[in-house]
C-alpha positions as CSV (number, residue, x, y, z in Angstrom):
1,M,-14.0,-32.2,31.2
2,I,-12.9,-33.4,27.7
3,K,-16.0,-32.0,26.2
4,A,-15.5,-28.7,27.8
5,M,-11.8,-28.5,26.6
6,S,-12.9,-29.5,23.0
7,L,-15.6,-26.8,23.1
8,V,-13.0,-24.2,24.3
9,T,-10.5,-25.3,21.6
10,S,-13.1,-25.1,18.9
11,L,-14.1,-21.7,20.0
12,C,-10.5,-20.5,20.0
13,V,-10.0,-21.9,16.5
14,V,-13.2,-20.1,15.2
15,G,-12.1,-16.9,17.0
16,L,-8.7,-16.9,15.3
17,L,-10.1,-17.6,11.9
18,T,-12.6,-14.8,12.3
19,A,-10.0,-12.4,13.5
20,C,-8.0,-13.0,10.3
21,A,-11.0,-12.5,8.0
22,V,-11.0,-9.4,5.8
23,S,-14.1,-7.2,5.7
24,P,-16.0,-7.0,2.5
25,E,-15.1,-3.2,2.3
26,T,-11.4,-3.9,2.6
27,Q,-11.6,-6.8,0.1
28,A,-13.2,-4.4,-2.3
29,L,-10.4,-1.9,-1.9
30,M,-7.8,-4.7,-2.3
31,D,-9.5,-5.8,-5.5
32,E,-9.7,-2.2,-6.9
33,Y,-6.1,-1.6,-6.1
34,D,-5.0,-4.8,-8.0
35,R,-7.3,-4.0,-10.9
36,T,-6.1,-0.4,-11.4
37,I,-2.4,-0.6,-10.9
38,P,-1.0,2.4,-13.0
39,S,1.2,1.7,-15.9
40,C,2.8,3.6,-18.8
41,S,3.9,2.8,-22.4
42,T,5.6,6.0,-23.6
43,S,8.7,7.8,-22.3
44,L,6.7,11.1,-21.6
45,E,3.9,9.1,-19.9
46,C,6.4,7.2,-17.7
47,Q,8.1,10.5,-16.7
48,T,4.9,12.2,-15.9
49,K,3.6,9.4,-13.8
50,W,6.9,8.9,-12.0
51,A,6.8,12.7,-11.0
52,A,3.2,12.3,-9.9
53,A,4.2,9.3,-7.8
54,R,7.0,11.3,-6.2
55,S,4.6,14.2,-5.4
56,W,2.0,11.7,-4.1
57,A,4.7,10.1,-1.8
58,I,5.7,13.5,-0.4
59,A,2.1,14.6,0.1
60,N,0.9,11.4,1.8
61,A,4.0,10.1,3.8
62,D,4.6,11.4,7.3
63,F,8.3,11.2,6.6
64,P,10.6,12.9,4.0
65,I,12.0,11.0,1.2
66,Y,14.7,8.8,2.7
67,T,16.1,7.3,-0.5
68,E,15.3,7.8,-4.2
69,S,16.4,6.2,-7.5
70,D,15.0,5.7,-10.9
71,T,12.9,2.7,-9.7
72,R,12.1,3.4,-6.1
73,I,11.0,6.2,-3.9
74,R,11.2,5.6,-0.2
75,A,9.6,8.0,2.2
76,T,9.7,6.1,5.4
77,S,11.4,6.0,8.8
78,T,14.2,3.8,10.0
79,L,13.4,4.6,13.6
80,T,11.2,2.1,15.3
81,T,10.2,4.8,17.9
82,T,8.7,7.1,15.2
83,S,5.0,7.1,14.4
84,G,3.3,7.7,11.1
85,I,2.7,6.6,7.5
86,G,5.6,5.7,5.3
87,V,5.3,5.3,1.5
88,V,7.4,3.2,-0.9
89,V,6.9,3.4,-4.6
90,H,8.3,1.0,-7.0
91,R,8.6,1.3,-10.8
92,E,9.0,-2.1,-12.3
93,G,9.3,-3.0,-16.0
94,S,11.6,-2.1,-18.9
95,G,11.8,0.2,-21.9
96,N,8.6,2.2,-21.7
97,N,6.5,-0.4,-20.2
98,Y,6.3,0.1,-16.5
99,R,4.0,-0.5,-13.6
100,F,3.8,1.7,-10.5
101,L,3.4,-0.1,-7.3
102,V,2.8,1.6,-3.9
103,D,3.4,0.1,-0.4
104,V,1.9,2.2,2.4
105,E,3.6,1.3,5.7
106,C,2.1,1.8,9.1
107,F,4.4,3.0,11.9
108,N,1.7,3.1,14.6
109,A,1.2,0.6,17.5
110,Y,-2.6,1.2,17.2
111,G,-2.7,0.4,13.5
112,C,-3.5,2.5,10.4
113,P,-7.0,1.9,9.2
114,N,-6.8,3.7,5.9
115,I,-3.9,1.8,4.3
116,W,-6.0,0.3,1.4
117,Q,-7.8,3.7,0.8
118,A,-4.4,5.4,0.4
119,K,-3.2,2.7,-2.0
120,V,-6.3,3.1,-4.1
121,D,-5.9,6.9,-4.1
122,F,-2.3,6.5,-5.3
123,N,-3.6,4.4,-8.3
124,R,-6.4,6.9,-9.0
125,T,-4.0,9.8,-8.8
126,L,-1.5,8.3,-11.2
127,N,-4.2,7.0,-13.6
128,A,-5.6,10.5,-13.8
129,T,-2.3,12.0,-14.7
130,G,-2.2,12.7,-18.4
131,S,0.7,12.0,-20.7
């Protein structure tokens, strides 16, 4: 009986650890996102990329812009009963040296499998934006 319980416990632990593992494809997207975070170093480049970030948020969120400032664009829902993709963009830094970070939020009980693809697309879009 004790051996059986030990085996069941071991299988449960292995199952939980496996369930938390990230697939190689997702890890590659996570690494690409981290490696390609957009930045700017001139006033014109920062303005251009911020405008591109706003356009990207509008095009990719299932919600309208909820709040907006010089450092954050929030196109998400405040209702827990609403389903869709939300986007929050942060501009962090000072002077003309900023980084543009995106958070893609999932408001879906069944999950949103393309979150990392969207985040990488955000980076690619802003990095392709000329100054």
